MIVO-162093 format. One record per residue: y, z, x of N, C-alpha, C in turn. Coordinates in steps of 0.05 Angstrom, whole numbers, plus 32768, in hexadecimal, padded with zeros to 4 digits. Each point is the difference from the previous one (the first is absolute). Layout:
N
YZXYZXYZX
...
! end
This chain:
475
865E7DDA8BAD7FF180187FFA801180147FF1
80198004800A801380127FF380067FF77FE3
80047FE57FFD80057FF57FE67FE980057FED
7FE87FFE800A7FE880047FEF7FFF801E7FF7
8006801280137FFF801C7FFA801580077FEA
80187FF58004801680047FEC7FF87FF67FE5
7FF37FE880007FF87FF47FE77FEB80117FF2
7FEC8009800F7FEB80117FF5800C801A7FF5
8012800C8010800D80197FF8800F7FFC7FE5
800F7FE97FFE800F7FFB7FE77FED7FFD7FE8
7FEA7FF280047FEC7FFD7FEB7FF5801B7FF7
7FF9801080147FF5801B7FF9801480117FF3
801A7FFE8009801580117FF480047FF87FE3
80027FE67FFB80037FF77FE47FE980087FEF
7FE77FFD800B7FE880077FF18000801D7FF8
8004801280137FFF801D7FFA801880087FEF
80177FF38004801880067FF07FFB7FF97FE3
7FF37FE97FFB7FFD7FF67FE57FE7800B7FF1
7FED800B800E7FE8800A7FF37FFD801E8000
8014800E800A7FFE801D80037FFD800F7FE6
80097FF37FEA7FFE800D7FE57FEA7FF47FEF
7FEF7FEE800B7FED7FF37FEF7FE980117FF7
7FFF801A80087FEC80137FF5800C80127FEC
801A7FFC7FFA800F80137FEF7FF380047FE5
7FF97FEB7FF27FF680037FE57FE280088000
7FF27FF780147FE3800880027FFE801E8004
8011800B80118000801D8005800680107FE7
800E7FF47FED8008800E7FE87FEE7FF97FE8
7FEC7FF080057FED7FF97FEB800C7FED7FEA
80147FF18008800D7FEE7FED7FF57FE48004
7FF67FF37FEB7FF57FE5800280167FEC8007
7FF87FEC801080137FEB80097FF17FE9800C
800E7FE980017FF47FE9800E80018005801E
7FEE7FF3800E80008003801E80187FF1800B
8011800E801080187FF3800B7FF97FEE8018
80117FEC80067FFC7FEE8016801580068016
7FFA7FFA8018801280058017801B7FF47FFB
8015800F8006801C7FF77FFF800B7FFF7FE4
7FF07FF67FEC800B7FFB7FE57FF880167FEC
7FEB801080067FF680137FEC7FF47FF17FE9
800880077FE77FF77FF17FE880157FED7FF7
80157FFB801080177FF07FF780007FE4800C
7FE97FF780097FFF7FE6800E800B7FE97FF0
7FF87FFE7FE680097FE97FF0801E80017FFB
800B80187FFE801D80037FFB80107FF78018
7FF780088018800E7FF880187FFF7FE28005
7FEB7FF37FF77FFD7FE38003800A7FF17FE8
800D800E7FED800C7FF47FE87FEB7FF27FEE
7FE8800A80017FEB7FF57FEF7FFF80107FE5
800C80178000800080117FE8801780138002
800D80067FE98016801380007FF5801C7FFC
8012801480037FF8801C7FFF7FF480087FE5
800D7FF57FEB7FF680067FE57FE47FF77FFC
7FFA7FE880097FE57FF57FFE7FEC8010800F
8007800980187FEE801080117FFA801A7FF2
8015800E7FF77FFD801A7FF37FEF7FFD7FE6
80067FEC7FF07FF17FFB7FE77FE37FFB8006
7FFA7FF180157FE57FF980087FF0801A8007
800D801180107FF3801980077FFC80127FE8
801480017FEE7FFE800F7FE77FE87FF87FF0
7FFC7FE67FFE7FEA7FF57FEF7FE58004800C
7FFE8001801B7FE68003800D7FF6801C8002
801080137FF97FF8801C80018005800D7FE4
7FF37FF77FEB800780097FE57FFA801D7FFA
7FEE800C800F7FF9801C7FFB801080148011
80107FF68012800F80128012801C80077FF5
800880198005801B80087FF880147FF88015
7FF87FFF801980117FF680167FEF7FEF8012
800D7FED800E7FF37FEF801380117FFE8019
7FF380018018800E7FFE801980077FE38007
80157FFC801080097FE68009800E8003801B
7FFE7FEB8010800F8001801A80137FE88001
80198005800380147FEB800580058000801E
7FF47FEC800E7FFE8002801D7FF180198007
800B8013800F7FF280198006800980177FEE
80137FFA7FEE800B80167FF07FEF80057FE7
7FF680197FFD7FF080067FE8801180027FE7
7FF67FF47FEB800D80017FE67FEB80087FEB
8009800B7FEA7FEE80097FEB80087FF37FE5
7FEE7FF07FF580047FF47FE67FF680137FEA
801280097FEE7FF880137FEC7FFB7FF17FE6
7FE880047FF57FF77FF27FE7800380127FE8
8000801A80037FFE80137FEA801C80067FF5
80067FFC7FE6801A80057FF5800A801D8003
7FEE80147FFE8009801B800380098007801C
7FF27FF5801480088004801C801B7FF28005
80037FE87FF580197FF18003801780107FF5
7FFC800B7FE8801680107FF4800780188011
7FEC800D800C80058017801180107FF98019
7FF87FEA800C800D7FF78019801D7FF87FFA
80057FF27FEA801B7FF57FFB801380147FF3
7FF580157FF4801280137FF17FFD801D800B
7FEB800E7FF87FFE801D80077FFF8006801E
7FF47FEF80107FFF8004801D80137FED800F
80167FF97FF380137FED800B800A8009801C
8002801B8004800A800A80197FEF7FF78018
7FE77FF97FFB7FEF7FF6801680017FE28002
800B7FF37FEC7FFF7FE27FFF801B7FF47FF9
8016800C8008801B7FF57FF980067FE6800F
7FF27FFB801680067FE880107FF17FE87FF5
800D7FE980017FF27FE87FF87FF07FF38016
8009800480197FF27FF5801780027FE28003
80157FF47FF480027FE38001800A7FF8801C
8014800F800A800B7FF9801A7FED800A8016
7FF77FEF80127FEC80088013800A80148015
801A80018004800C80128015801A800B7FF6
800180197FF88019800C7FF4801580078015
7FF97FFC801A80158005801480157FEB7FFF
7FFA7FE97FF580147FEB7FFC7FFB7FF27FE6
80157FFE7FEF7FFF7FF27FE780177FEC8000
7FF97FE77FFC80157FEB8000801380057FE8
80197FF88002801480077FEB7FF87FF97FE4
7FF57FE97FFB7FFA7FF87FE47FE980117FF4
7FF1800E80117FEA80117FF68009801D7FFD
8019800680048009801C7FFB800780037FE3
7FEB7FFE7FF0800380027FE37FEA80127FF4
800280047FE67FED80137FF37FE37FF98003
7FFA7FE680027FE47FF780017FF48005801B
8010800180167FF58001801B8004801A800F
8016800E7FFB8006801880107FEE80177FF7
7FFE801480117FEE80167FFB800F801B8002
7FF280157FF88009801B8004801B80077FF5
8010800E8011801A80097FF880137FE87FFA
7FFD7FEB800F80117FE87FFB7FFA7FF57FE4
7FE780007FF87FF97FF77FE5800B80137FEB
7FFE801A8005800A80147FEC801E7FFC7FFC
800F7FFD8016801D7FFC7FFD80077FE77FF1
7FF37FEA800780057FE77FF27FF880017FE3
7FEA800D7FFA7FF680027FE58014800F7FEE
800A8016800A801480107FF1801A7FF07FFB
80087FF1801480187FF07FFE7FFD7FE97FEC
7FE97FF380017FFC7FE67FF27FF880047FE3
7FF380157FF87FF680037FE580167FFD7FEA
8018800B800480157FFC7FEB80077FE37FFC
7FFC7FEF801480067FE37FFD7FED7FF27FED
7FEA800D7FF97FEC7FF37FEE7FFC80117FE7
8014800F7FF87FFE80117FE880027FEE7FE7
7FF9800B7FE880017FF07FE8801D7FF87FFA
801380128007801C7FF97FFC80097FE88010
7FF77FFF801A80077FEA80117FF27FE67FF6
7FE780047FF67FF17FE97FF5800F7FF47FE8
800A80107FEF800F7FF67FE880197FF28009
800D800B801580197FF380097FFB7FE4800D
7FE77FFD800A7FF97FE6800C7FF67FEC7FEC
7FF9800A7FE87FF27FEE7FED80107FE87FF7
801B80027FFC800F7FE87FFA7FFD7FE98014
7FFC8008801A7FFB7FEC80157FE57FF37FFC
7FEC800F7FF77FE67FF57FFA80027FEC7FE9
800E80087FEB80047FEE7FE9800D7FE68008
801580028010800E7FE880097FED7FED800F
7FF1800C80137FED7FEF80107FE97FF67FEF
7FF7800F7FED7FEA7FF77FEE80097FE97FEE
801980017FF8800B7FE97FF080017FE78010
80078002801980007FE980127FE37FF58003
7FEE801380047FE47FF980037FF67FF17FE8
8006800A7FE87FF87FF47FE7800A7FE47FFE
801A7FFC8006800D7FE67FFE7FF37FEC8012
7FFB800880197FF37FED80137FE47FF97FF8
7FF180157FF77FE47FFB7FF77FFF7FED7FE9
801180047FEC80017FEE7FE880087FE48008
80127FFD801280097FE580097FE97FF2800E
7FF1800E80117FEA7FF3800E7FEA7FF77FED
7FFB80117FEC7FEB7FF97FEC80087FE87FF0
80197FFF7FF7800A7FE97FF07FFF7FE68010
80048002801A7FFF7FE980117FE47FFA800B
7FEC800F7FF67FE47FFC80077FFB8005801E
800F8012800C7FFC8008801C7FEB80168001
7FF1800080167FEC80158004800E801A8009
7FF980167FF3800C801A80087FF0800D8016
800C800580177FF4801080158008801D7FFA
7FED800F7FF48007801B7FF7800980128016
7FF27FFE8017800680128016801C7FFA800B
80067FE78003801A7FF8800B801780087FEC
7FFB7FFA7FE7801480067FEB8005801E7FFE
7FEB80107FFF8004801D7FFE800B800C8019
7FF97FF48017800B8009801A801E7FFC8001
800A7FEA7FF5801D7FFB8000800E80137FED
7FF380067FE9800B80137FED8003801C800D
7FEB8009800E8001801A800D801580008017
80007FEA801080147FFF8016801C80007FF5
80057FF27FE9801A80007FF48008801C7FF7
7FEE800F7FF58005801B7FF8800680128018
7FF07FFE8015800480108018801C7FFB800C
80097FE77FFF801B7FF9800A8015800E7FF0
7FFD80017FE68014800C7FEF8000801E8000
7FE8800C7FFB7FFF801D7FFE8000800D801C
7FF77FF180148000800B801B801A7FFE800F
800F7FEA7FFC80187FFB801080187FF87FEF
7FFD7FFE7FE680167FF87FF080077FE28004
7FEC7FF0800980057FE480067FF27FEE7FEC
800D7FEB7FF87FF37FEC7FEF7FF47FEA8012
7FE7800380067FF37FEE80137FF77FE67FF3
7FFE80007FE57FF87FE87FF17FE67FF4800B
7FED801280077FE67FF7800B7FF17FEF7FEC
800480057FE67FF27FF07FEC80097FE37FFF
80197FFC8007800C7FE57FFF80027FF3801B
7FFA800F801580047FF5801B7FE67FFF800F
7FF67FE880057FE67FFD800E8001800A801C
80188003800C80028009801C800D801B8001
7FFB80117FEC800C801A7FFF7FF880108019
8014800C800D7FFB800F80187FEF80197FFA
8005800D7FE97FF180187FF97FE37FF97FFB
7FFB7FEB7FF17FE47FF97FF97FF17FF8801A
800D7FF180117FF47FF880197FFA80188012
8012801380007FFD801880117FE780107FF8
7FFD80057FE67FE980107FF77FE67FF08004
80017FE67FFE7FE87FF080057FF88002801E
8014800080117FFB8002801D7FF4801B8008
800780157FF17FF4801A80067FE27FFF7FFD
7FF67FF27FEC7FE37FFF7FFB7FF37FE8800C
800F7FEF800D7FF47FE9800E800A7FFF801D
7FF980148010800A8002801B7FF57FEA8012
800F7FF980157FF67FED80147FE7800B800D
7FF17FEE800C7FE68008800C800480148016
80167FFE800F8005801380168002801D7FF5
800C80027FE88003801B7FF47FE5800C7FF9
7FED7FEF7FF77FE580097FF97FF2800A8019
80047FF280167FF380088019800B801B8009
801A80047FFC800D801A80077FF480167FEF
7FFC7FFA7FE67FF480147FEE7FE580098009
7FEF7FED80077FE580068009800180118019
80117FF980138002800F8019800A801D7FFB
801380037FED800A801B7FFA7FEA80107FF3
7FEF7FF47FEF7FEB800F7FF37FEA80088014
7FF97FEE80127FEA80058012800880118018
80197FFD8009800A800F8017801B800C7FFA
800180147FEE801A800B7FF68012800C8015
7FF5800B80168010800C8015800B7FEA8012
7FEF7FEE800880087FEB801380157FED7FF4
7FFE7FFA7FE680127FED7FF48012800D7FEA
800780198005800F80107FEC801B7FF37FF9
800D7FF38014801B7FF67FFC80017FE37FF7
7FE97FF47FFB80017FE57FF4800A80027FE3
80127FEE7FF9800A80007FE57FF17FEA7FF0
7FF680087FE87FF27FED7FF080137FF17FED
8016800D7FF980137FF37FEC801A7FF8800D
80007FFB801A801A7FF8800D80097FE47FF6
7FEE7FF07FF480077FE67FF6801280027FE7
800080177FF3801280037FE9801480178003
7FFD80108015801280178004801D7FF88002
80067FEB8010801C7FF88004800C7FF67FE6
7FF07FF27FF1800B7FF47FE7800680167FEB
7FEE80147FFF800580167FED80198010800A
80018005801A8017800F800A801A7FF17FFB
7FFF7FE6800280187FF07FFC800A80027FE3
7FED7FFF7FED800780027FE3800C801B7FFB
7FF38015800A800A801C7FFC801C8003800C
80047FF68019801A8004800D80167FF17FF2
7FFA7FE87FF680147FF07FF2800A800F7FE7
7FED800B7FF08007800E7FE8800F801A8007
7FF7800E8014800D80198009801D7FFA8008
80037FEB8010801B7FF9800980127FF97FE9
7FF67FF17FEC80107FF97FE9800980187FF0
7FF180178003800780187FF2800C80158012
80097FF78017800D801280147FED80188007
7FE67FFA80007FEC80148009800080197FEF
80097FFE7FE7800180187FEF7FF57FF87FE4
7FF780147FF17FF77FFA7FE580177FF37FF0
7FFA7FEC7FF080157FF17FF2800080057FE2
7FEC80107FF67FFE80057FE47FF27FEB7FF0
7FF37FEC800E7FF27FEB7FF27FE580097FF5
7FF68017800A7FE8800C7FF67FE77FF08006
80017FED80137FE87FF280077FF180108016
7FEA7FF580087FEE800F8013800E8006801A
800C7FEC800C800E8004801A801780147FFE
800D80007FE9801680137FFC7FF5801D8000
7FE980037FF47FF3801B80017FF88008801C
7FF77FED80107FF98006801B801980088010
80167FF37FFB80198007800D8009801D7FF8
7FFA80077FE78006801B7FF77FEE8014800F
7FE77FFA80047FEE8012800E800A8004801D
80097FEA800C80098002801C801A80108002
80117FFD7FEC801A800E80007FFD801E7FFC
7FEA80097FF27FFC801C7FFC7FFC80108019
7FF57FF280157FFB800E80197FE6800E8000
7FFA800F80167FE5800D80037FFB80167FEC
7FE680047FF97FF880177FEF7FEA800F800F
7FFE801A7FFA7FEB8010800D7FEA80057FEC
7FE77FFB80087FE980027FEE7FE9800F800E
7FEE800A7FEF7FE8800D800B7FEC7FEB800A
7FF4800480177FED7FED800C7FE680017FF1
7FF27FE980007FE580007FF67FEB7FFC8016
800B7FFF80197FED7FFC8017800480148016
8015800F80008005801480158003801C7FF4
7FF18013800B8000801C7FF5800380148016
800B80177FFA8003801680147FE6800F8003
8000801580107FE8800F80067FF4800D7FE7
801080067FEC7FF7800C7FE87FF77FEC7FEA
80027FE780077FF77FEB7FEE80167FF77FEC
8018800A800480177FF87FEF800C7FE6800B
80087FEE7FEE800B7FE68009801A8003800F
80027FF28016801A7FFF800F80137FEE7FF0
80198001800880147FEE7FF380077FE98013
80087FEA7FF480087FE9801080197FF37FF3
800F7FF2801080177FF27FF67FFA7FE27FFB
80047FF77FE87FFB7FE47FF9801B7FF27FFD
80027FE9800E80187FF07FFF7FF97FE37FFA
800C7FF67FEB7FFB7FE47FF880117FED8012
7FF27FF08010800F7FEF80137FFE7FE37FFA
800B7FEF801180017FE37FFB7FE47FF38000
7FEF800980127FE47FF680017FF280057FE5
800480187FF57FF380077FE7800B7FEF7FE9
801A7FF98002800B7FEF7FEC7FF37FE48001
7FFD7FF580187FF37FE780037FE380017FF7
7FF2801780067FE580047FF87FFC80007FE2
8013800E7FF27FFE80017FE380057FE57FF3
80127FF1800B80067FE57FF67FE87FEE8004
7FF3800380177FE87FF080067FEA80077FEB
7FFD801A7FF97FEC80087FED80077FF57FE4
80197FFF7FF980087FF47FE77FF77FE27FFF
80057FF280167FF77FE480027FE27FFE7FFE
7FF2800E80127FE37FFE80047FF1800B7FE8
8005801A7FFA7FF2800D7FEA80077FF67FE5
801A7FFE7FFB80097FF87FE57FF97FE37FFA
80027FEF80137FFA7FE37FFC7FE37FFB7FFB
7FEF800980137FE47FF87FFF7FF2800C7FE8
8004801A7FFA7FF2800C7FEA80067FF37FE5
801A7FFC7FFA80087FF47FE67FF87FE37FFE
80037FF180167FFA7FE480007FE27FFB7FFC
7FEF800E800F7FE37FFD7FFE7FF680097FE4
800B80177FF77FF7800A7FE680067FED7FE9
80197FF67FFF80077FEF7FE97FF37FE48002
7FFF7FF580187FF37FE580027FE380017FFB
7FF2801680077FE480027FFA7FFB80047FE2
8011800F7FF37FFE80037FE380037FE57FF2
80147FF0800880047FE67FF57FE87FEE8004
7FF4800380187FE77FF180067FEA80077FED
7FFC801A7FFC7FEA80097FEE80067FF87FE3
801980017FF880067FF87FE47FFB7FE27FFB
80037FF080157FFB7FE37FFD7FE27FFB7FFB
7FEF8012800B7FE37FFD7FFC7FF580117FE9
801280107FF47FF880107FE980147FFD7FEA
80007FE97FF280157FFA7FEC7FFF80147FE9
7FE9800C7FFA7FFF80137FEA801080198007
80008008801A801180178009801D7FF88000
80057FE78009801C7FF68000800D80017FE5
7FF07FF87FEB800B80017FE58007801D7FF8
7FEF801380068005801C7FFA801A800A800E
80037FF8801980178008800F801A7FF57FF4
7FFF7FE67FF980177FF37FF48007800D7FE5
7FEC80067FF08005800C7FE6800D801C8004
7FF6800F8013800C801A8006801D7FFE8008
80067FED8012801B7FFC800A80127FF77FE9
7FF87FEC7FF180117FF57FEB800580147FE9
7FEB80107FFA800280147FEB801580168008
7FFF8008801980148014800A801C7FF48001
80027FE8800A801B7FF38002800D7FFC7FE5
7FEF7FFA7FEC800B7FFD7FE5800E80197FF6
7FF680178009800C801A7FF8801A80058010
80047FF1801680178005801180127FE78002
80037FF37FE980127FE87FFF7FF97FEB8014
7FE67FFD80067FF67FEC8013800E8002801B
800680198009800D8004801A7FEF80148010
7FFC7FFA80197FF280128011801280188006
7FF580188000800F801880077FEC8014800C
800B8015800B7FEF8015800B7FED800B7FEB
800B80067FE87FEF800B7FEB7FEB7FEC7FF6
80087FE67FFE7FED7FEC7FF77FE87FFE8013
80067FFF801A7FEA7FFD80137FEE80197FFF
800B80177FFB7FF080187FFD7FEC7FFF7FE9
80077FF07FEC7FEF7FFE7FE87FEB7FEA8002
80007FF180157FEC7FEA80037FE7800B800C
7FF1800E7FF07FE8800F80097FEA7FEE800A
7FFA7FEB7FF17FEA7FEE800780077FF1801A
801A7FF9800480087FF380187FFC80138018
800680197FFC7FFC801480167FE280038007
7FEF80007FEB7FE3800180057FF77FE88010
800C7FE97FF97FF97FE7800E80088001801D
8018800A800680098002801B7FEE80138010
7FF980167FF47FEE8013800E7FE47FF58004
7FF77FF07FED7FE67FF3800480017FEC8017
80177FF2800380037FEF801780008010801A
800E801780008000801180187FE5800C8006
7FF080057FEB7FE5800A80057FEF7FEB800F
80017FE77FF67FEF7FEB800C800B7FF7801B
801A80018003800D7FF68018801680138008
7FFA8018800A80148013800880117FF68018
801A80057FFF80117FF780157FF9800D801B
7FF580187FFF7FF6800E80187FE280067FFB
7FEF7FF480107FE380027FFB7FF380198009
800F801080117FF580198009801780128009
7FFC801A7FFF80138013800A7FF5800C801A
8012800780137FF7800C80198010801A8004
7FF280148009800C801980087FF48008801B
800F8010800F7FF6800A801A7FFF801E7FFF
7FE9800B80097FFD801D80018013800B8015
801180137FF78015800C80127FF7801A800D
7FEB800C7FF77FF48017800D7FE380037FF7
7FF0800D80107FE380017FFB7FFA80077FE2
7FED7FF27FF57FFB80037FE37FE280007FFB
7FF780137FEF7FE480017FF87FFC7FF87FE3
7FEE7FED7FFC7FF77FF87FE57FEA80147FF8
800880157FF27FEE80167FFA7FE77FF77FF1
80037FEF7FEC7FE97FF77FF17FED7FEE8010
800B7FF380147FF07FED80107FF5800D801A
800D801680087FF5800F801780067FF5801B
80167FF2800380087FF7801B801E80028003
80097FFF8019801C80038007800A7FE7800F
80187FF87FFB800C7FE9800F8018800B8010
80067FF28016801680088012801A7FF47FF8
8015800B800A801B7FF47FFD7FFF7FE4800B
800D7FED7FF180027FE580097FEC7FED7FF3
7FEC800A7FF17FED7FEF7FF2800D7FF47FE8
7FFD7FE67FFC800B7FF27FE97FEE80037FE8
800D80037FE87FF280017FE780077FE67FF0
7FEB7FF27FF680057FE87FF17FF880047FE3
80137FF97FEE7FFB80027FE37FFD7FE47FF5
7FE87FF77FF77FFB7FE47FF980087FF97FE3
801A7FFC7FFC800B7FFA7FE67FF27FE87FF3
7FFF7FEA800E7FF47FE77FF57FE380057FF7
7FF1800D80117FE480057FFA7FFD80127FE7
801080157FFE7FFF80127FE980077FF27FE7
80147FEE8002800A7FF17FE87FEB7FEC7FF5
7FED7FF980117FEC7FEC7FF77FE4800C7FFF
7FFE801A80007FE6800D80007FF780037FE3
7FE97FF47FF87FF680027FE47FF9801D7FF9
7FFE801280137FFB801C7FFA8018800C7FF0
80187FF580048018800A7FF3800B7FED7FEC
7FFA7FE68002800C7FEC7FEF7FEA7FEE7FF4
7FFF7FFE7FE67FEC7FEE7FF480077FE38005
7FED7FF1800A80047FE38006801A7FFC800F
8003800A801880198000800F800B7FE48006
7FF07FEC8000800A7FE58006800F7FF47FE9
7FFC800B7FE8800E7FF57FE9801D800A8000
80127FED7FF8801D80077FFD8004800A7FE4
8002801A7FFC8002800B7FE5801480177FFF
80197FFB7FF88015801580007FF980187FEF
7FEF7FFD7FEB7FFA80167FEE7FF48018800F
7FF57FFC80177FF48016800F801580158008
801A7FF97FFD801680138006800B800C7FE7
7FF37FFB7FE98009800E7FE77FF8801D8002
800E80117FF17FF9801D80007FE380067FFA
7FF47FF07FEF7FE480047FF97FED7FFB8017
80067FED80127FEE7FF980158008800B801B
801980048004800A8009801A7FFE801F8002
7FE8800980057FFB801D80008004800C801C
7FFA801980038003800E801A7FEF7FF38016
7FE97FF47FF87FEE7FF38013800F7FE9800E
800E7FF07FF0800F7FE9800B801A800A800F
800D80147FF48018800B800D7FFB800A801C
7FE8800B80047FF9800B801A7FFC7FEB8016
7FFD7FE77FF87FFB7FEB801480167FEA8000
801380027FEE80147FEC7FFE801B800B800B
80067FF980198018800A800C800C7FEA8012
80077FE97FF480097FE98010801B8005800D
800F80157FF780198007800D7FFC801A8010
7FE8800880057FFB8018800E7FFF80187FEE
7FFC8018800C800080197FF0800780168014
800C80157FF5800880178011801C7FFC800A
800980128013801B7FFF800B80097FE6800C
7FED7FF0800A80077FE6800D7FFC7FE97FED
7FFF80067FE67FFF7FEA7FEC80197FEF8002
7FFD7FE67FFB80177FEE8002801780087FEE
80188005800C801680097FF0800D7FE97FF0
7FF87FE78007800B7FE97FF17FEE7FF67FEA
7FEC80117FF77FED7FF77FEB800F7FF87FE7
801180117FF5800E7FFA7FE780107FE78002
800F7FFD801680107FE880047FEF7FE78001
7FEA8001800F7FEE7FE980037FF47FF87FE5
7FF780147FF17FF47FFA7FE680147FF37FED
8019800C7FFE80147FF57FEE80097FE48008
80037FFC801A80077FE5800A7FEB7FEC7FF8
7FE7800780047FEA7FEE7FF97FFE7FFB7FE2
800180157FF17FFE7FFD7FE380177FEF7FF4
80188004800A80177FF17FF67FFD7FE38007
7FF77FF980187FFC7FE480087FEB7FF37FEF
7FE9800E7FFC7FEB7FF57FEF80087FFC7FE3
800F80137FF6800A7FFE7FE480127FE87FFD
80117FFB801480137FEA7FFE7FF17FE57FFF
7FEB7FFE80107FF27FE680017FEE7FFD7FE7
7FF180147FF97FEC7FFE7FEB800B80007FE4
8018800A7FFC800B80027FE580067FE57FF3
80037FEC801180087FE57FF57FE97FED7FFE
7FE88007800A7FEA7FEE80007FEC80087FEB
80017FF67FE87FEE80097FEA7FEC7FEA7FF9
! end
């Protein structure tokens, strides 16, 4: 009898715990699908029948007349914003209410590899952002460019050899090795030879980040559904030790001090050596509303986190972007010819050598890369978390602190309202004549506002250089 009572109590507790917010959007007059017990509107995602991008895109398409649509991830209310003007307001002018990304389900504990710009929030994000931005300046990009050229020449040689020997080119694998090779050199000053080594540790590491064991996926679901109960579960512990080992080996070889090599890890050592800095808070204020000050110190966990972000963010975005463009060019030979003509014409002006200036002049190639990113963005949606109560004045309702905001990048990129015949692969849509303010307002594959990806320029140049190296020789 006692067991039965406990069982019934647990069922009732879980029920009321998970459905307590299910009237949230109805009370605010926001249209939404009817949520289901325990899962909300996220049932297919939790059962791996659909990913988050597909769910958000589906909701976006089913409510074509709405500026915003409600959604429940388990019991957590989220708001999908469809209107470009509201998106711009949330990400830029009202950033103070939405500076958090809300990716980490419980900010009381963040595992070391996630202590990076993409995952941390509030003052920790502000401190990291100020420290890391100089590492991605145009000057730093130019200093890294010779490493891109060297890796792109290797890429070109391997691709040509495979074609001459009638081997099938696996674009994703080939471009992944190219990016991993570059990360090894610019990140750690190491020649990993990922392009020539089928068992490259670096290439395998980045692949393992995106192909976690099944137990890690179970941990992820538990953390999402029960963030307090499973706060200390680590999702990336299967790669944490390997990343820490690489970082520690390089640090030890440099006597734990900057060595003047000017690579990414050397810059992180410089940040650590500078010691703590005092900054104005973006989340804590005094009684008069003035920001308090806080001390930011770059520590070892943050170093590991930034290296993880270089592996995860740098690898996946550039690999998927370039391999998808190559895929589209294979099915659109007329576009491929235009790309090759653009590359060869520019190279002829520069003694048939790739350079920073030459890549900058490959306009049609850049349009082609952006068209690939439009159809297949590396990040299919942006997420922000409301950090203090906020009122959508034009819509007439208020949301509470903690509500997630979803920006449907994939859906906006494929909406015929903004793009003529969006299924067609047509780089010309990014020409100055066609790429008007209408398209600019919905094309933000690297984000927009203060939390825009700081590695955008590096990612674009790395991708363009790799594509130019491969395509310039196939006429």
